[in-house]
C-alpha positions, 0 to 999 in steps of 0.5 A, a space after each residue: 480528492 474528496 470521496 465524491 471523486 471530483 475537484 481538488 486537492 486530488 485534481 484528476 485523480 481519486 486518491 487512496 492511502 493504501 497502507 497504514 496502521 492504527 493504535 487499535 490494531 497495530 501495537 507499533 502505531 500511535 494513530 488513533 481511529 479518531 485522529 485518522 478519521 479527522 485527518 482523512 477528512 481534513 486532507 480531502 483524500 478519497 479513500 483510506 485503507 486500514 491495513 493492520 499487521 496480521 489482522 483485519 477490521 470488521 467490515 461493518 464497522 468500517 462502513 459505519 465510520 465511512 458513513 459518518 466521516 465522508 471518506 471511504 474506509 477500506 479494509 486490508 491486512 499487512 501479512 508478515 511472511 517469510 519473504 516480507 510484508 504483503 499488503 492483502 485485499 480480499 482477506 476477511 481474517 487471518 488464516 493459519 499458514 499464510 506466513 508462507 508466501 505460497 500458501 497466502 497466494 492460494 488463500 488470496 486466489 480462492 477469495 479473488 483478492 490481490 497481493 502487494 509487495 510492500 516496501 520490498 527494498 527497505 534497508 536492502 540496498 544499504 550494505 550496512 543492513 546486509 545481514 537482513 538479506 538471505 544471501 548476506 549481501 545488499 541488493 545492487 541498486 544498479 541492477 533492477 533486472 536482477 532484483 526482479 528475479 526475487 521470488 516475492 515478485 513471482 507471487 504478488 500482483 502489485 508492487 508498493 513503488 512508493 512508501 512514505 517510510 522508505 528512502 527515495 532510492 528504495 522507492 525509485 528502485 521498487 518502481 524500476 523493478 515493477 516496470 521491468 516486470 510489468 506489475 501494477 504500481 501502488 503507494 501507501 504512507 505506511 503511516 503510524 501517526 496522523 501527520 503522515 496520512 496521505 503523504 503518498 497515495 495510490 492514484 486512480 482515474 475513477 473513484 472506488 467505493 469499496 474493497 472489491 472495486 479497489 481490487 479490480 482497479 489494481 488488477 486492471 493496472 489502473 493504479 499508479 503511485 503518486 504524491 503531493 496530496 498534502 501540498 495540493 499538487 498531486 502528481 504520479 511518481 516517476 523515474 527521473 529523466 
């Protein structure tokens, strides 16, 4: 959906890529700002959130970019914590100590922001990668109710139930956990290159014009995860029957 909020390719939804990284702000990305702006305009997405690793863009610069491109650009940050990567909105700059999840929660609450558990099960369902888990065991993919007890979900407001760089199994499991807990559901491409921008998107029933409106929409559980923007057939992400 274009920034105006009506018409194809988003159909009835306002589409937001909630999670991506540029080469300017994230060392592991090869997505230039120029290519991002061009790609966002090309695919007709409603809004793009630039969520660099542990740093935030100047809001004035993003406003200028949006004015020139016709696409809404929103500032976020992906904070590295001891419990995993957290997508944060409402944070204007990195604050010392927020690598601790509970401290991050305090800071975000003071700012009226929101926290998203990004790709919470990446590699965690595969026994071959069990060494990255705290208990050295893979999470049982048949037990979402057990995974729902992880501390990260006690602290976050939403779950990234659809991540463009995760496996289908990981995404489906994240969706099951989010629904078990009743947490808000969002999606992000986790793009580090132009072609994957918008491959999955957060779907909203109405346009948002800025970071604050996005925060309020997610807090109100008006978001869901979806895909199909790049093929012109946007649809919510669901658990197979």
